[in-house]
N, C-alpha and C positions, 0 to 999 in steps of 0.2 A: 634522327639527327646525329646520334653518336657514331654510327658506322661511317658516314662520309668524313666526319672529323678525324676518326682514327685512320682511315685510308689516306687522307691528306697528310696527316702527321707522319705516317709511314713513308709516303713518297718523298716528303721533305727530308726526312732522315736519310733515306737511300741516296737522294741527290747530293746531300751534303757529304755523305760518306764517299760517294764516287768522286766528287770534286777533290776531297782530301787525298784520296789514293792517287789520282792522276797528277795533282800538283806535287805530291811527295816524290813521285817518280821523276818529274822534271827538275825538282830541286836537287835530288841526288845526282842527276846528270850534270847539272850546272856546277855543283860543288866538287865534282871530280876534277875540275880545272879551276882551282881557287884563285890563282893569279889572274887568269882571264876574267873571272867573275869580279874581282876587285877593280880591275881596270875598266870594265864595262859600267860598273856602278859609278865610279869616279867620272867617267865620260858622260853618263846620264846626268849626274849632278852638275857638271860644268856646263853642258849644253842648256839645260833648263835654267841654270843660274844667269845666263846671258839675258834672259827676259827681264829679270830684276835689275841687272846691271844697266840695261837700257833706261829703265826708269830713274836709276840713280844719276845717270849722265844727264838726263833731262833736268834734274834738280840742281845740277851744277850751273844751270843758266836761269832757272826760275825758282821762286820761293814756294809757290803753290801751283798745283795742277788741277784745274776745275774747282778751285776753292779748297782743295785738300792738301795737307802737307805730306812730307815723305813718310812719317810714321803712320798716318792714317791710311795711306795707300798701301804701305807694307802690311798693315793689318788685313785689308781687303784682299790683297794679293796672296798672303799666306793662307787664308781660309780657302780661297778658290783653288790654289795650287795643291794644297795638301789633300783636300777632298777629291780633286780630280786624280791625283796620284794614287790614292787608295783604290778608286774605281779602275783606273788604268791597269793597276797591278792585278786586281781580282777579275776584271771582265774585259780587259783590252783586247784579248784574242778573238772576241766574237766578231770583230770587224773583218775577219778573214772568211766569213760565210759566203760572200759573193764569189770568191776564188774557188771555194769548195763546190759551189753550185755549178760553176763553169766547167771544172775538170771532173766532176762526178764523184769526188771523194766524200761528199756529204752522205752518199748512200751507205758507206761503211759505218757511219755513226748511227744510222737509223736501225741497224740490226743488232746493235749492242744493247745490253740490259741496263742502260743508264739514260737519263734525259739528254736530248741532243744539245740543249742550251748549256747544260753543265759540262758536257764534253768539249764544246767549243770554247767555253770560258777558261777551262783548265788546260786546253791544248797549248803546248809550247809556253808554259807558264814562265814569264820573264822576271826572274827575281832581280834583275838589274834595275827594274823600275823603282826599286827602293830609293834610288838616287833622287828621283823627282820628289818623293815624299819627304826625304831628309831635307832637301833644299827648301821645300815649301814650309816645313816645320821650323827651320831656322829663321826664315824671313818672318813667319808668324810670331815667333818668340821675340824678334827685334821689334815688330809692330806693337805687340802687347807692352813691351818695356817702354816704347816711345810714347804711347798714348796713356800710360798709367796715370800720369799727373793730371791729365785733362778729362778723363772719363770718371764719372761718378759711379763707381762700381757698387752694385747691389748683388745679393745672391742670385737674382734672376738673370742679370747681365753676365755673371760668371758662368752660370749654367748654359747660357746661350752659346758660348764658344764651342764646347763639345757637341751641342745640338746642331750647330751649323756644319761642323765637320761630318757628322753622321748623316744628317739629312741631305747635305750637299752631295756626299758620296752616292747616296741612293738615287738622287735626282739625276746625277751624271750617269749612273748605271742604267737608269731607265732610258736615257737618250741613246746610250750605246745599244741597248737591246732593240729599241724601236728602229734605229738606223740599220741594225742587222736584219730585222724583219723586212725593211724596205728593199734590201738587196735581193730578196727572193724574186722580186718583180723587176728590178733593174740591177743586173749582176755587176755592172761596172760603176756602182754608186759609192764605192768606198770613200772617194774624195768628197762626195756630198755629205756623207756621214761625218767626215773630219771637220767639215764646216761648222757643224753643230757641237761636236765634242771638243776637239782641240781648239777650234775657233771660239767656241763658247767659253772655254777656260781662259783664253787670251782676253776676251771681252771683259770678263769679270775681274780681271786683274787691275782694272782702272775704275775710278769712280763713275757713277752714271751721269754725272753732270758734264762729262766731256763728250757725250753722245747726243744725237738728235732725239727728241722726245718720242718720235714714232718708233725708233729702235728700242728705246726703253720700254715702251708699251708692248712691243712684240715679245721681249724676253721676260715680261711680267705676266701677260695674259695669254700668250700663245704657246711659246716654249718657255716654261716658268723657271729659267735659269736664275732670274733675279732673287729667287728664294734661297739660292745657295749661300750668297753673302751680302748682296746689296740691301735687301729689305731688313733682315735681322742685324746686319753689320752697322747700318746707319743708325738703327735704334741704339745699339751699344755705344756708338760714338756720339750720340746726341745730335745727329744731323737730320734735317728734313729730307724726305724722299722727293725727287723731282716731280713725280706725279701726285695728284690729289687722291691719295688712297687712305683708308682707315689705318690707324696705327697698329691695330691688332693683327694685321697681316704680317708684322714682324715675328709673331709667334706661330705662324702657320706652316713653316717648312716641314714639320713632321706629317701634317695632314696632306700637304701638297705632295710629299714624297710617297705617301700611301696611295694617293690617287694616281700618281704617275706609274706606280708599280702595277696597278690594275690595268691601266691603259696599255702599258708596254707589254704586259703579259698577254692581253687580248690581241695586240698587233703581232706578237710572235706566233701565237697559235694560228692566226689567219695566214701568215706568211708560210709557216711550216706545212700547213694543210694544202697550200697551193703548189707545193714542190712536186714536180713530176720527173725527177731524175735529171740526168745531164742535159744542159741546154734549156731547161724550163725557165 
């Protein structure tokens, strides 16, 4: 048992090292043009900020949305946007796998001494995506400030905030990887992947009460995006979940994230093994 464990640890270390080297190269390239970098970060910040501005404009006409006030929605929005931003920064480039399958450039990654997934994730590392994380973090800070008076904060609820960010980032990452694996079979499926990644992030920015119950069931039991912020977030806010589910599911995001990692890893291995060079 010790030998497989050591081998797995060694592969993990080598993959992490390769990811760090590749991203460092792209960061150096980006920082060679600092003014351009600052402008692209600000542009990313502004573009993603329009999502929350839309919500603010809604509240200029209504007091609550789906039974939630602006502060509560800002809390849910901030968790989802920040977690997604972390994933988009670290793994967003894997969505290009379909393009690489079509033009044959994936072959070059197969002969390099580093995991293909690591190379794809680190390729063209876009530091400008920090703008999305910053914007989400600011909205989350506003949300926490707004709900502070109404939430009965306990040590468990305080710890659930970073838990949601970490688990949510992992769950989003698994959706990215699973979507990339699907592109081995349907090379023009980047937009399908976006429906679950970017679309899922947009969905979670609103409370579940504004959506049909069938949709809420789907993102709870099929594609478990509800574990990013809805289930744990509503527990923190002291709000009931629209579905009749046990309350302990609010504490399940780390377990769900681990399960998603196993499934996404299996899907990636199946997709990669099916690859037969250009046009497959």
